[in-house]
FIFIDO-103930 format. One record per residue (C-alpha): x, y, z; residue number from 0; chain. Coordinates in steps of 0.05 Angstrom, whole numbers, plus 5000, padded with zeros to 4 digits. Layout:
<pts>
<pt xx="X" yy="Y" zz="Z" seq="NUM" mol="A"/>
...
</pts>
This chain:
<pts>
<pt xx="6617" yy="3928" zz="8864" seq="0" mol="A"/>
<pt xx="6556" yy="3896" zz="8831" seq="1" mol="A"/>
<pt xx="6505" yy="3940" zz="8794" seq="2" mol="A"/>
<pt xx="6454" yy="3925" zz="8848" seq="3" mol="A"/>
<pt xx="6500" yy="3943" zz="8906" seq="4" mol="A"/>
<pt xx="6523" yy="4006" zz="8870" seq="5" mol="A"/>
<pt xx="6451" yy="4029" zz="8860" seq="6" mol="A"/>
<pt xx="6434" yy="4013" zz="8933" seq="7" mol="A"/>
<pt xx="6494" yy="4052" zz="8959" seq="8" mol="A"/>
<pt xx="6482" yy="4110" zz="8912" seq="9" mol="A"/>
<pt xx="6408" yy="4114" zz="8930" seq="10" mol="A"/>
<pt xx="6428" yy="4124" zz="9003" seq="11" mol="A"/>
<pt xx="6483" yy="4175" zz="8993" seq="12" mol="A"/>
<pt xx="6445" yy="4214" zz="8939" seq="13" mol="A"/>
<pt xx="6395" yy="4237" zz="8990" seq="14" mol="A"/>
<pt xx="6451" yy="4259" zz="9037" seq="15" mol="A"/>
<pt xx="6485" yy="4295" zz="8980" seq="16" mol="A"/>
<pt xx="6423" yy="4334" zz="8961" seq="17" mol="A"/>
<pt xx="6411" yy="4354" zz="9033" seq="18" mol="A"/>
<pt xx="6483" yy="4375" zz="9040" seq="19" mol="A"/>
<pt xx="6481" yy="4418" zz="8977" seq="20" mol="A"/>
<pt xx="6418" yy="4452" zz="8998" seq="21" mol="A"/>
<pt xx="6448" yy="4472" zz="9065" seq="22" mol="A"/>
<pt xx="6513" yy="4500" zz="9035" seq="23" mol="A"/>
<pt xx="6533" yy="4565" zz="9004" seq="24" mol="A"/>
<pt xx="6592" yy="4572" zz="8956" seq="25" mol="A"/>
<pt xx="6660" yy="4561" zz="8989" seq="26" mol="A"/>
<pt xx="6698" yy="4622" zz="9012" seq="27" mol="A"/>
<pt xx="6762" yy="4582" zz="9021" seq="28" mol="A"/>
<pt xx="6819" yy="4583" zz="8971" seq="29" mol="A"/>
<pt xx="6813" yy="4524" zz="8923" seq="30" mol="A"/>
<pt xx="6858" yy="4464" zz="8935" seq="31" mol="A"/>
<pt xx="6898" yy="4450" zz="8873" seq="32" mol="A"/>
<pt xx="6890" yy="4376" zz="8853" seq="33" mol="A"/>
<pt xx="6943" yy="4345" zz="8809" seq="34" mol="A"/>
<pt xx="6905" yy="4300" zz="8760" seq="35" mol="A"/>
<pt xx="6929" yy="4273" zz="8693" seq="36" mol="A"/>
<pt xx="6928" yy="4279" zz="8618" seq="37" mol="A"/>
<pt xx="6868" yy="4308" zz="8580" seq="38" mol="A"/>
<pt xx="6822" yy="4250" zz="8561" seq="39" mol="A"/>
<pt xx="6842" yy="4208" zz="8620" seq="40" mol="A"/>
<pt xx="6805" yy="4185" zz="8682" seq="41" mol="A"/>
<pt xx="6846" yy="4227" zz="8731" seq="42" mol="A"/>
<pt xx="6828" yy="4294" zz="8700" seq="43" mol="A"/>
<pt xx="6756" yy="4273" zz="8692" seq="44" mol="A"/>
<pt xx="6752" yy="4253" zz="8765" seq="45" mol="A"/>
<pt xx="6784" yy="4319" zz="8786" seq="46" mol="A"/>
<pt xx="6733" yy="4358" zz="8745" seq="47" mol="A"/>
<pt xx="6676" yy="4318" zz="8775" seq="48" mol="A"/>
<pt xx="6702" yy="4330" zz="8846" seq="49" mol="A"/>
<pt xx="6710" yy="4404" zz="8831" seq="50" mol="A"/>
<pt xx="6638" yy="4407" zz="8806" seq="51" mol="A"/>
<pt xx="6611" yy="4367" zz="8865" seq="52" mol="A"/>
<pt xx="6644" yy="4413" zz="8916" seq="53" mol="A"/>
<pt xx="6627" yy="4478" zz="8880" seq="54" mol="A"/>
<pt xx="6573" yy="4496" zz="8930" seq="55" mol="A"/>
<pt xx="6609" yy="4472" zz="8992" seq="56" mol="A"/>
<pt xx="6626" yy="4522" zz="9047" seq="57" mol="A"/>
<pt xx="6684" yy="4479" zz="9070" seq="58" mol="A"/>
<pt xx="6726" yy="4459" zz="9010" seq="59" mol="A"/>
<pt xx="6738" yy="4478" zz="8938" seq="60" mol="A"/>
<pt xx="6778" yy="4441" zz="8885" seq="61" mol="A"/>
<pt xx="6817" yy="4466" zz="8824" seq="62" mol="A"/>
<pt xx="6839" yy="4408" zz="8779" seq="63" mol="A"/>
<pt xx="6906" yy="4413" zz="8745" seq="64" mol="A"/>
<pt xx="6925" yy="4375" zz="8682" seq="65" mol="A"/>
<pt xx="6991" yy="4338" zz="8692" seq="66" mol="A"/>
<pt xx="7030" yy="4278" zz="8665" seq="67" mol="A"/>
<pt xx="7001" yy="4232" zz="8718" seq="68" mol="A"/>
<pt xx="7020" yy="4196" zz="8782" seq="69" mol="A"/>
<pt xx="7095" yy="4207" zz="8785" seq="70" mol="A"/>
<pt xx="7088" yy="4279" zz="8764" seq="71" mol="A"/>
<pt xx="7033" yy="4290" zz="8816" seq="72" mol="A"/>
<pt xx="7074" yy="4260" zz="8872" seq="73" mol="A"/>
<pt xx="7132" yy="4305" zz="8854" seq="74" mol="A"/>
<pt xx="7087" yy="4366" zz="8853" seq="75" mol="A"/>
<pt xx="7056" yy="4346" zz="8919" seq="76" mol="A"/>
<pt xx="7124" yy="4339" zz="8951" seq="77" mol="A"/>
<pt xx="7148" yy="4406" zz="8924" seq="78" mol="A"/>
<pt xx="7084" yy="4443" zz="8944" seq="79" mol="A"/>
<pt xx="7063" yy="4454" zz="8873" seq="80" mol="A"/>
<pt xx="6995" yy="4422" zz="8887" seq="81" mol="A"/>
<pt xx="6955" yy="4412" zz="8951" seq="82" mol="A"/>
<pt xx="6925" yy="4344" zz="8932" seq="83" mol="A"/>
<pt xx="6945" yy="4290" zz="8882" seq="84" mol="A"/>
<pt xx="6915" yy="4230" zz="8848" seq="85" mol="A"/>
<pt xx="6963" yy="4172" zz="8841" seq="86" mol="A"/>
<pt xx="6966" yy="4097" zz="8830" seq="87" mol="A"/>
<pt xx="6978" yy="4061" zz="8895" seq="88" mol="A"/>
<pt xx="7042" yy="4028" zz="8869" seq="89" mol="A"/>
<pt xx="7072" yy="4097" zz="8855" seq="90" mol="A"/>
<pt xx="7046" yy="4126" zz="8920" seq="91" mol="A"/>
<pt xx="7076" yy="4068" zz="8960" seq="92" mol="A"/>
<pt xx="7145" yy="4086" zz="8934" seq="93" mol="A"/>
<pt xx="7137" yy="4161" zz="8949" seq="94" mol="A"/>
<pt xx="7153" yy="4159" zz="9023" seq="95" mol="A"/>
<pt xx="7159" yy="4227" zz="9057" seq="96" mol="A"/>
<pt xx="7098" yy="4258" zz="9088" seq="97" mol="A"/>
<pt xx="7048" yy="4233" zz="9036" seq="98" mol="A"/>
<pt xx="6982" yy="4209" zz="9066" seq="99" mol="A"/>
<pt xx="6917" yy="4186" zz="9036" seq="100" mol="A"/>
<pt xx="6848" yy="4217" zz="9039" seq="101" mol="A"/>
<pt xx="6815" yy="4157" zz="9008" seq="102" mol="A"/>
<pt xx="6817" yy="4102" zz="8956" seq="103" mol="A"/>
<pt xx="6774" yy="4131" zz="8901" seq="104" mol="A"/>
<pt xx="6770" yy="4080" zz="8845" seq="105" mol="A"/>
<pt xx="6807" yy="4026" zz="8807" seq="106" mol="A"/>
<pt xx="6849" yy="4034" zz="8746" seq="107" mol="A"/>
<pt xx="6852" yy="3980" zz="8693" seq="108" mol="A"/>
<pt xx="6920" yy="3968" zz="8661" seq="109" mol="A"/>
<pt xx="6904" yy="3966" zz="8587" seq="110" mol="A"/>
<pt xx="6953" yy="3940" zz="8535" seq="111" mol="A"/>
<pt xx="6924" yy="3960" zz="8468" seq="112" mol="A"/>
<pt xx="6945" yy="3932" zz="8400" seq="113" mol="A"/>
<pt xx="6916" yy="3934" zz="8331" seq="114" mol="A"/>
<pt xx="6873" yy="3873" zz="8318" seq="115" mol="A"/>
<pt xx="6914" yy="3858" zz="8255" seq="116" mol="A"/>
<pt xx="6981" yy="3863" zz="8291" seq="117" mol="A"/>
<pt xx="6991" yy="3789" zz="8304" seq="118" mol="A"/>
<pt xx="6998" yy="3804" zz="8378" seq="119" mol="A"/>
<pt xx="6952" yy="3762" zz="8421" seq="120" mol="A"/>
<pt xx="6991" yy="3752" zz="8485" seq="121" mol="A"/>
<pt xx="7044" yy="3787" zz="8527" seq="122" mol="A"/>
<pt xx="7101" yy="3745" zz="8499" seq="123" mol="A"/>
<pt xx="7085" yy="3771" zz="8429" seq="124" mol="A"/>
<pt xx="7109" yy="3840" zz="8451" seq="125" mol="A"/>
<pt xx="7181" yy="3815" zz="8447" seq="126" mol="A"/>
<pt xx="7217" yy="3854" zz="8392" seq="127" mol="A"/>
<pt xx="7159" yy="3902" zz="8382" seq="128" mol="A"/>
<pt xx="7156" yy="3977" zz="8394" seq="129" mol="A"/>
<pt xx="7114" yy="3991" zz="8456" seq="130" mol="A"/>
<pt xx="7094" yy="4057" zz="8488" seq="131" mol="A"/>
<pt xx="7097" yy="4052" zz="8563" seq="132" mol="A"/>
<pt xx="7059" yy="4117" zz="8575" seq="133" mol="A"/>
<pt xx="7075" yy="4190" zz="8584" seq="134" mol="A"/>
<pt xx="7139" yy="4209" zz="8620" seq="135" mol="A"/>
<pt xx="7121" yy="4220" zz="8693" seq="136" mol="A"/>
<pt xx="7060" yy="4176" zz="8689" seq="137" mol="A"/>
<pt xx="7042" yy="4120" zz="8737" seq="138" mol="A"/>
<pt xx="7021" yy="4078" zz="8677" seq="139" mol="A"/>
<pt xx="7092" yy="4078" zz="8651" seq="140" mol="A"/>
<pt xx="7119" yy="4057" zz="8719" seq="141" mol="A"/>
<pt xx="7068" yy="4000" zz="8724" seq="142" mol="A"/>
<pt xx="7081" yy="3978" zz="8652" seq="143" mol="A"/>
<pt xx="7155" yy="3972" zz="8666" seq="144" mol="A"/>
<pt xx="7141" yy="3927" zz="8726" seq="145" mol="A"/>
<pt xx="7092" yy="3884" zz="8687" seq="146" mol="A"/>
<pt xx="7140" yy="3874" zz="8629" seq="147" mol="A"/>
<pt xx="7196" yy="3856" zz="8678" seq="148" mol="A"/>
<pt xx="7150" yy="3806" zz="8714" seq="149" mol="A"/>
<pt xx="7133" yy="3775" zz="8647" seq="150" mol="A"/>
<pt xx="7207" yy="3766" zz="8630" seq="151" mol="A"/>
<pt xx="7201" yy="3820" zz="8577" seq="152" mol="A"/>
<pt xx="7249" yy="3869" zz="8609" seq="153" mol="A"/>
<pt xx="7264" yy="3923" zz="8556" seq="154" mol="A"/>
<pt xx="7336" yy="3924" zz="8580" seq="155" mol="A"/>
<pt xx="7346" yy="3853" zz="8554" seq="156" mol="A"/>
<pt xx="7349" yy="3825" zz="8484" seq="157" mol="A"/>
<pt xx="7283" yy="3788" zz="8495" seq="158" mol="A"/>
<pt xx="7243" yy="3850" zz="8512" seq="159" mol="A"/>
<pt xx="7207" yy="3900" zz="8469" seq="160" mol="A"/>
<pt xx="7234" yy="3967" zz="8446" seq="161" mol="A"/>
<pt xx="7200" yy="4018" zz="8491" seq="162" mol="A"/>
<pt xx="7183" yy="4091" zz="8481" seq="163" mol="A"/>
<pt xx="7145" yy="4141" zz="8525" seq="164" mol="A"/>
<pt xx="7088" yy="4176" zz="8491" seq="165" mol="A"/>
<pt xx="7032" yy="4218" zz="8517" seq="166" mol="A"/>
<pt xx="6964" yy="4185" zz="8513" seq="167" mol="A"/>
<pt xx="6942" yy="4223" zz="8452" seq="168" mol="A"/>
<pt xx="7008" yy="4211" zz="8417" seq="169" mol="A"/>
<pt xx="7004" yy="4137" zz="8432" seq="170" mol="A"/>
<pt xx="6934" yy="4131" zz="8404" seq="171" mol="A"/>
<pt xx="6955" yy="4167" zz="8339" seq="172" mol="A"/>
<pt xx="7020" yy="4127" zz="8334" seq="173" mol="A"/>
<pt xx="6983" yy="4061" zz="8340" seq="174" mol="A"/>
<pt xx="6933" yy="4082" zz="8287" seq="175" mol="A"/>
<pt xx="6990" yy="4100" zz="8240" seq="176" mol="A"/>
<pt xx="7031" yy="4037" zz="8257" seq="177" mol="A"/>
<pt xx="7088" yy="4077" zz="8286" seq="178" mol="A"/>
<pt xx="7083" yy="4034" zz="8348" seq="179" mol="A"/>
<pt xx="7057" yy="3963" zz="8358" seq="180" mol="A"/>
<pt xx="7024" yy="3971" zz="8426" seq="181" mol="A"/>
<pt xx="7013" yy="4020" zz="8482" seq="182" mol="A"/>
<pt xx="6999" yy="4015" zz="8556" seq="183" mol="A"/>
<pt xx="6946" yy="4058" zz="8588" seq="184" mol="A"/>
<pt xx="6921" yy="4058" zz="8659" seq="185" mol="A"/>
<pt xx="6851" yy="4085" zz="8669" seq="186" mol="A"/>
<pt xx="6777" yy="4070" zz="8674" seq="187" mol="A"/>
<pt xx="6739" yy="4031" zz="8622" seq="188" mol="A"/>
<pt xx="6718" yy="4047" zz="8571" seq="189" mol="A"/>
<pt xx="6768" yy="4103" zz="8559" seq="190" mol="A"/>
<pt xx="6734" yy="4148" zz="8507" seq="191" mol="A"/>
<pt xx="6796" yy="4160" zz="8464" seq="192" mol="A"/>
<pt xx="6809" yy="4085" zz="8459" seq="193" mol="A"/>
<pt xx="6736" yy="4073" zz="8442" seq="194" mol="A"/>
<pt xx="6742" yy="4126" zz="8388" seq="195" mol="A"/>
<pt xx="6805" yy="4092" zz="8361" seq="196" mol="A"/>
<pt xx="6770" yy="4025" zz="8361" seq="197" mol="A"/>
<pt xx="6714" yy="4054" zz="8319" seq="198" mol="A"/>
<pt xx="6766" yy="4073" zz="8265" seq="199" mol="A"/>
<pt xx="6817" yy="4017" zz="8273" seq="200" mol="A"/>
<pt xx="6798" yy="3950" zz="8303" seq="201" mol="A"/>
<pt xx="6839" yy="3939" zz="8367" seq="202" mol="A"/>
<pt xx="6850" yy="3884" zz="8418" seq="203" mol="A"/>
<pt xx="6866" yy="3886" zz="8492" seq="204" mol="A"/>
<pt xx="6920" yy="3839" zz="8515" seq="205" mol="A"/>
<pt xx="6913" yy="3797" zz="8579" seq="206" mol="A"/>
<pt xx="6967" yy="3823" zz="8627" seq="207" mol="A"/>
<pt xx="6951" yy="3775" zz="8684" seq="208" mol="A"/>
<pt xx="7002" yy="3724" zz="8660" seq="209" mol="A"/>
<pt xx="7052" yy="3769" zz="8697" seq="210" mol="A"/>
<pt xx="7008" yy="3777" zz="8760" seq="211" mol="A"/>
<pt xx="7037" yy="3721" zz="8804" seq="212" mol="A"/>
<pt xx="7108" yy="3747" zz="8795" seq="213" mol="A"/>
<pt xx="7084" yy="3819" zz="8803" seq="214" mol="A"/>
<pt xx="7048" yy="3804" zz="8868" seq="215" mol="A"/>
<pt xx="7108" yy="3766" zz="8895" seq="216" mol="A"/>
<pt xx="7153" yy="3826" zz="8883" seq="217" mol="A"/>
<pt xx="7103" yy="3879" zz="8904" seq="218" mol="A"/>
<pt xx="7052" yy="3853" zz="8955" seq="219" mol="A"/>
<pt xx="6987" yy="3889" zz="8971" seq="220" mol="A"/>
<pt xx="6989" yy="3931" zz="8908" seq="221" mol="A"/>
<pt xx="6963" yy="3893" zz="8848" seq="222" mol="A"/>
<pt xx="6901" yy="3850" zz="8837" seq="223" mol="A"/>
<pt xx="6867" yy="3812" zz="8781" seq="224" mol="A"/>
<pt xx="6809" yy="3847" zz="8749" seq="225" mol="A"/>
<pt xx="6770" yy="3842" zz="8684" seq="226" mol="A"/>
<pt xx="6753" yy="3889" zz="8628" seq="227" mol="A"/>
<pt xx="6681" yy="3873" zz="8611" seq="228" mol="A"/>
<pt xx="6661" yy="3843" zz="8544" seq="229" mol="A"/>
<pt xx="6639" yy="3893" zz="8492" seq="230" mol="A"/>
<pt xx="6691" yy="3945" zz="8512" seq="231" mol="A"/>
<pt xx="6728" yy="3968" zz="8450" seq="232" mol="A"/>
<pt xx="6690" yy="3915" zz="8410" seq="233" mol="A"/>
<pt xx="6717" yy="3855" zz="8449" seq="234" mol="A"/>
<pt xx="6674" yy="3793" zz="8443" seq="235" mol="A"/>
<pt xx="6693" yy="3768" zz="8512" seq="236" mol="A"/>
<pt xx="6718" yy="3796" zz="8578" seq="237" mol="A"/>
<pt xx="6794" yy="3806" zz="8582" seq="238" mol="A"/>
<pt xx="6832" yy="3793" zz="8647" seq="239" mol="A"/>
<pt xx="6881" yy="3847" zz="8667" seq="240" mol="A"/>
<pt xx="6919" yy="3878" zz="8725" seq="241" mol="A"/>
<pt xx="6881" yy="3926" zz="8770" seq="242" mol="A"/>
<pt xx="6914" yy="3982" zz="8809" seq="243" mol="A"/>
<pt xx="6877" yy="4025" zz="8859" seq="244" mol="A"/>
<pt xx="6877" yy="4101" zz="8855" seq="245" mol="A"/>
<pt xx="6887" yy="4143" zz="8917" seq="246" mol="A"/>
<pt xx="6870" yy="4215" zz="8933" seq="247" mol="A"/>
<pt xx="6932" yy="4240" zz="8969" seq="248" mol="A"/>
<pt xx="6954" yy="4299" zz="9010" seq="249" mol="A"/>
<pt xx="7013" yy="4321" zz="9051" seq="250" mol="A"/>
<pt xx="7009" yy="4305" zz="9125" seq="251" mol="A"/>
<pt xx="7004" yy="4379" zz="9142" seq="252" mol="A"/>
<pt xx="6936" yy="4387" zz="9107" seq="253" mol="A"/>
<pt xx="6890" yy="4416" zz="9160" seq="254" mol="A"/>
<pt xx="6842" yy="4370" zz="9196" seq="255" mol="A"/>
<pt xx="6783" yy="4412" zz="9174" seq="256" mol="A"/>
<pt xx="6800" yy="4404" zz="9101" seq="257" mol="A"/>
<pt xx="6814" yy="4330" zz="9108" seq="258" mol="A"/>
<pt xx="6746" yy="4321" zz="9141" seq="259" mol="A"/>
<pt xx="6711" yy="4361" zz="9086" seq="260" mol="A"/>
<pt xx="6744" yy="4319" zz="9032" seq="261" mol="A"/>
<pt xx="6721" yy="4255" zz="9065" seq="262" mol="A"/>
<pt xx="6650" yy="4282" zz="9069" seq="263" mol="A"/>
<pt xx="6653" yy="4300" zz="8995" seq="264" mol="A"/>
<pt xx="6677" yy="4230" zz="8976" seq="265" mol="A"/>
<pt xx="6620" yy="4199" zz="9016" seq="266" mol="A"/>
<pt xx="6562" yy="4247" zz="9003" seq="267" mol="A"/>
<pt xx="6577" yy="4263" zz="8931" seq="268" mol="A"/>
<pt xx="6595" yy="4192" zz="8909" seq="269" mol="A"/>
<pt xx="6543" yy="4188" zz="8854" seq="270" mol="A"/>
<pt xx="6569" yy="4252" zz="8822" seq="271" mol="A"/>
<pt xx="6641" yy="4226" zz="8823" seq="272" mol="A"/>
<pt xx="6630" yy="4166" zz="8777" seq="273" mol="A"/>
<pt xx="6629" yy="4179" zz="8702" seq="274" mol="A"/>
<pt xx="6562" yy="4159" zz="8673" seq="275" mol="A"/>
<pt xx="6599" yy="4117" zz="8621" seq="276" mol="A"/>
<pt xx="6642" yy="4079" zz="8671" seq="277" mol="A"/>
<pt xx="6637" yy="4003" zz="8672" seq="278" mol="A"/>
<pt xx="6665" yy="3952" zz="8720" seq="279" mol="A"/>
<pt xx="6687" yy="3964" zz="8792" seq="280" mol="A"/>
<pt xx="6680" yy="4032" zz="8824" seq="281" mol="A"/>
<pt xx="6710" yy="4042" zz="8892" seq="282" mol="A"/>
<pt xx="6669" yy="4098" zz="8923" seq="283" mol="A"/>
<pt xx="6640" yy="4053" zz="8977" seq="284" mol="A"/>
<pt xx="6649" yy="4057" zz="9053" seq="285" mol="A"/>
<pt xx="6690" yy="3993" zz="9057" seq="286" mol="A"/>
<pt xx="6738" yy="4011" zz="9000" seq="287" mol="A"/>
<pt xx="6748" yy="4086" zz="9013" seq="288" mol="A"/>
<pt xx="6787" yy="4071" zz="9076" seq="289" mol="A"/>
<pt xx="6829" yy="4015" zz="9045" seq="290" mol="A"/>
<pt xx="6890" yy="4055" zz="9024" seq="291" mol="A"/>
<pt xx="6942" yy="4002" zz="9043" seq="292" mol="A"/>
<pt xx="7002" yy="4009" zz="9041" seq="293" mol="A"/>
<pt xx="6993" yy="4085" zz="9046" seq="294" mol="A"/>
<pt xx="6968" yy="4110" zz="9113" seq="295" mol="A"/>
<pt xx="6906" yy="4152" zz="9119" seq="296" mol="A"/>
<pt xx="6910" yy="4225" zz="9142" seq="297" mol="A"/>
<pt xx="6893" yy="4221" zz="9217" seq="298" mol="A"/>
<pt xx="6834" yy="4269" zz="9210" seq="299" mol="A"/>
<pt xx="6807" yy="4230" zz="9150" seq="300" mol="A"/>
<pt xx="6811" yy="4165" zz="9189" seq="301" mol="A"/>
<pt xx="6774" yy="4197" zz="9248" seq="302" mol="A"/>
<pt xx="6721" yy="4224" zz="9201" seq="303" mol="A"/>
<pt xx="6709" yy="4155" zz="9169" seq="304" mol="A"/>
<pt xx="6700" yy="4126" zz="9239" seq="305" mol="A"/>
<pt xx="6651" yy="4182" zz="9257" seq="306" mol="A"/>
<pt xx="6611" yy="4169" zz="9194" seq="307" mol="A"/>
<pt xx="6613" yy="4093" zz="9195" seq="308" mol="A"/>
<pt xx="6630" yy="4073" zz="9266" seq="309" mol="A"/>
</pts>
């Protein structure tokens, strides 16, 4: 979304949001537990913003839960440990069962971070290096495995890197201390912890789109080319990378009333759901919220989008 179109959209929905808040009293419903992600990541931040935006709603309340990320969230959703989940669309597409979408909320940027003095400037340079895929149970780790395989860097082969799974904070510390050579992270840009690392240790972001054609051929309708803007983490120029959409998910048995209320929150509170530091593409727009392919929308959510937008 361009800056102009984002401002135009937000100026319209901001008025609706203010009117909605003024008419509402605090919710008397039990909070819906939302499986988010690791502290410092975009998922937990989004969950906290959604909880804050719905705090005065009569219809829905949210309690964000810190988790390991997409795969963990999908497991918790299936087992009934959470009511809602945030997950990358590639992980959600593999979930099956009765998982449905409430909306496509924003885009994650797959970020492969290395020290600037590492001698790593392209994906092929990861061969033989130690690379953190992400936290166990995270969607980032699952996506990173697919990207490496598509780039002919399968860790199971002699030509691939040695891979480990580290939490986000562990990976940041390990890179700073040279215990690993690179780490993958999937989130918004800039991610504050990576920006903080870059202020201490110069870093570079590797272009992952060299694997995109093979990735799209194997997994259609899931991955797309995107760009990390110049200036992020000190980069002198924009860096192409793989983009993966994030979905807000529920089980199919979520009540129609709650599904409708969640859709209204995503539409009316859109300005409050975007971090003020976020750059690049944000997906809280009418056209993109409903684009949850290949995961189907909750029937009540789909009806509500049609009521709101025709």
